[in-house]
C-alpha positions in Angstrom: 115.6 88.7 115.0 116.3 92.0 112.8 119.4 94.0 112.4 119.6 97.7 112.0 121.9 99.5 109.6 122.7 103.1 108.6 123.9 103.5 105.0 124.4 106.3 102.5 121.5 106.9 99.9 121.5 109.3 97.0 122.6 112.5 99.1 121.0 111.3 102.4 121.2 108.8 105.1 119.0 105.8 105.0 118.0 103.4 108.0 117.6 100.0 107.0 116.3 96.8 108.8 117.6 93.3 107.9 115.9 90.0 108.6 116.8 86.5 107.9 119.9 84.6 106.9 122.5 86.9 105.4 123.3 84.0 102.8 119.7 83.6 101.6 118.3 85.0 98.4 117.9 88.7 98.8 114.5 90.4 98.9 114.1 94.2 99.2 110.7 95.4 100.5 109.7 99.2 100.1 106.8 100.5 102.1 104.6 103.4 100.9 103.8 106.9 101.9 103.5 108.0 105.3 104.6 104.4 106.6 107.9 103.0 107.6 110.0 99.8 107.3 108.8 98.1 110.5 105.2 98.1 109.3 106.5 95.5 107.1 107.9 93.4 109.9 105.2 90.6 109.6 105.9 90.2 105.8 109.8 90.3 106.5 109.6 87.7 109.3 107.3 85.3 107.1 110.1 85.3 104.5 113.1 85.3 106.8 113.1 81.6 107.3 114.3 81.3 103.5 115.3 84.7 102.4 117.5 87.7 103.3 115.1 90.5 103.5 116.1 94.2 103.5 113.6 96.8 104.4 114.7 100.5 104.3 112.9 103.5 105.5 112.2 105.4 102.5 113.8 109.0 102.4 111.4 111.3 104.5 110.3 108.3 106.6 110.9 106.6 109.7 114.7 107.2 110.8 116.0 107.9 107.4 117.1 111.5 106.6 114.3 114.0 105.4 116.2 116.1 102.8 113.1 117.7 101.4 113.9 116.5 98.0 111.4 113.8 96.8 111.6 113.1 93.1 111.1 109.6 92.0 114.5 109.4 90.5 115.9 110.1 94.0 114.0 107.3 95.5 115.2 104.7 92.8 118.7 105.9 93.4 118.3 105.1 97.1 117.0 101.6 96.1 120.2 101.3 94.0 122.4 102.5 97.0 120.8 99.8 99.2 121.3 97.1 96.6 124.8 98.0 96.1 125.7 98.4 99.7 124.5 95.0 100.6 126.0 93.3 97.5 122.6 92.0 96.5 122.6 90.0 93.3 119.3 89.6 91.3 117.0 90.6 94.2 113.3 90.1 94.4 111.7 93.6 94.7 108.5 94.1 96.7 106.6 97.5 97.0 103.6 98.9 98.4 101.9 102.0 97.0 104.7 104.4 96.6 107.2 101.7 97.0 105.4 100.0 94.0 106.3 102.8 91.8 109.8 102.6 92.9 110.5 98.9 92.4 108.6 99.1 89.0 110.9 101.8 87.8 114.0 100.1 88.9 112.9 96.8 87.4 112.3 98.6 84.1 115.6 100.3 84.1 117.7 97.4 85.2 115.9 94.1 84.1 119.2 92.0 84.2 119.6 92.5 88.0 116.1 91.9 89.1 114.6 88.4 89.7 111.0 89.4 90.3 108.7 92.1 91.3 105.6 92.1 93.6 103.4 95.0 93.7 100.8 95.4 96.4 97.9 97.5 95.5 97.3 99.9 92.5 100.8 99.5 90.9 101.9 102.3 93.3 99.1 104.7 92.3 95.5 105.5 91.5 94.0 103.3 88.7 93.6 105.2 85.5 90.2 105.9 84.5 90.5 104.2 80.9 87.1 105.4 79.6 88.2 109.1 80.4 91.8 109.0 80.3 92.5 112.7 79.4 90.1 113.9 81.9 91.5 111.5 84.5 95.0 112.8 83.8 93.8 116.4 84.0 92.2 115.8 87.4 95.3 114.0 88.6 97.7 116.6 87.7 95.2 119.4 89.1 95.3 117.5 92.3 99.1 117.5 92.3 99.3 121.1 91.7 97.0 121.9 94.6 98.9 119.4 96.7 102.2 121.4 95.9 100.4 124.7 96.9 99.3 123.3 100.3 102.5 121.5 101.5 103.4 122.5 104.9 104.3 120.7 108.2 100.8 120.1 109.2 101.5 116.9 111.1 98.9 116.7 113.9 100.1 117.1 117.3 99.2 114.1 119.5 99.1 113.7 123.2 101.0 110.5 123.3 101.4 106.9 121.6 97.7 105.9 123.0 96.3 108.8 120.9 98.6 107.8 117.8 97.1 104.1 118.0 93.6 105.5 118.4 94.1 107.5 115.2 95.8 104.8 113.3 92.9 102.2 114.2 90.3 104.9 113.2 91.8 105.2 109.7 92.6 101.4 109.5 90.0 99.6 111.5 91.1 96.1 110.5 94.7 96.5 111.7 95.6 94.2 114.5 96.5 95.5 118.1 100.1 94.2 117.7 100.6 95.7 114.4 99.0 98.8 115.4 101.5 99.0 118.5 104.5 98.4 116.3 103.4 101.0 113.7 103.2 103.7 116.3 106.3 102.6 118.2 108.5 103.1 115.2 106.4 105.7 113.6 106.3 108.6 116.0 108.6 111.2 117.3 108.5 114.1 120.1 106.5 117.1 118.6 108.5 120.4 119.2 105.3 121.9 120.9 104.9 118.9 123.2 103.3 115.4 122.7 104.3 113.4 119.7 103.8 113.5 115.8 104.2 111.1 112.9 107.9 110.9 111.6 107.2 111.2 107.8 108.0 114.4 106.2 104.9 116.3 104.9 106.8 117.4 101.9 107.1 113.7 100.4 103.9 114.0 98.4 105.9 116.2 96.2 106.9 112.8 94.5 103.6 112.5 92.7 104.5 115.5 90.6 107.7 114.1 89.2 106.3 111.5 86.9 103.2 110.8 85.0 100.7 108.1 84.5 101.7 107.5 81.0 105.3 106.9 82.1 104.0 104.0 84.4 102.7 101.9 81.3 105.9 102.4 79.7 107.9 101.2 82.7 105.6 98.1 82.8 106.5 97.3 79.3 110.0 97.4 80.0 109.9 94.9 83.0 111.1 91.5 81.9 110.9 89.3 85.0 107.9 87.7 86.6 105.6 90.1 88.3 102.8 89.7 90.9 100.1 92.3 91.4 98.1 92.1 94.6 95.1 94.3 95.3 92.4 94.3 98.0 88.6 94.0 96.9 88.1 97.5 98.7 91.2 99.3 97.0 89.0 101.9 95.4 87.9 103.0 98.8 91.3 104.8 99.3 91.7 106.2 95.8 88.1 107.5 95.8 88.9 109.7 98.8 92.1 111.1 97.2 91.0 111.6 93.6 87.7 112.5 91.9 86.5 109.7 89.8 83.4 109.7 87.7 81.3 106.4 86.9 81.3 103.0 88.6 84.4 102.7 90.7 84.5 99.0 90.5 84.2 99.0 86.8 87.2 101.6 86.7 89.4 99.6 89.0 88.7 96.2 87.0 89.4 97.8 83.6 92.6 99.4 85.0 93.9 96.2 86.3 93.0 94.5 83.2 94.9 97.2 81.0 97.8 96.9 83.5 98.2 93.2 83.2 98.3 93.7 79.5 101.3 96.0 79.6 103.4 93.4 81.5 105.4 90.5 79.6 104.7 88.2 82.6 102.2 89.2 85.2 99.6 87.7 87.4 97.0 89.2 89.6 95.5 88.1 92.9 92.8 89.9 94.8 92.6 89.7 98.6 89.1 90.0 100.2 88.1 92.2 103.0 91.2 94.5 102.2 91.7 98.1 101.2 94.8 100.0 100.0 96.7 99.0 103.2 96.8 95.4 102.5 99.8 94.7 105.0 97.7 96.3 107.7 94.2 94.8 106.9 95.1 91.3 105.8 98.8 90.5 106.5 98.5 86.7 106.8 96.7 86.6 103.5 99.3 88.8 101.8 102.1 86.8 103.2 100.6 83.7 101.9 99.9 85.0 98.4 103.5 86.3 98.1 105.0 83.2 99.3 103.0 81.0 97.1 104.1 83.4 94.2 107.8 83.0 95.3 107.5 79.2 95.2 106.7 79.5 91.3 110.1 81.3 90.8 113.1 79.1 89.3 115.3 77.9 91.9 
């Protein structure tokens, strides 16, 4: 059974879904770009027998406000607002993609109030090409600039939920029918011109221009709590479509993970087979198992 709340974030209103026992150890789960809280339902329910699981719609997503302002610091401030609103002490933070960036930044800034961090895929961003770091950074920022130039409300108008589910399955062929229906049910809204559209604000990608890749490694070095990094064996398929890499993508990915692990004081890495960037879509059961096994290693 889930409970829905509306709270005040950093200058905007956030919708938050709560699962589990209110008296259990707290877990906060943050979804990624163009997603929403209820896509994390299977993970939340898997943890609900032991934990109090708090899953907000990020600003610009789901039923939360879409203020048009999307700097990383604002997402981090929203997370602080969630933690303060519910009075969470030493929460476990779980983040996917953009959510991974947010939880890592929060854990770096406030190590005394975080028990553990779990990052699902890519540490929240494309792996750094460690063999060509300068050129890689140039390509990433060129892409950010181009994205900023092209941002507009280009959300495709779809006929109905049936078409939305079809498009979601085309982009995520491993997603189950039940999860597909849940993602669409909570992820679409009426289109002004008729039909439906996705709820996420197309201005959200501006967040990628509000921090840099070097800052990531500094954040990781500042994190003191145990950290779990989970990736899929096909994760680079996603990043290759969004960023132009040169060389063997598998080698780039493996070296990036190795370098990232070295930056943390206490981190371990688990790879899930037959999964891409959207781990919670592709292999939710395996992801849930990996996370629960990690949580069992934490001090009581």
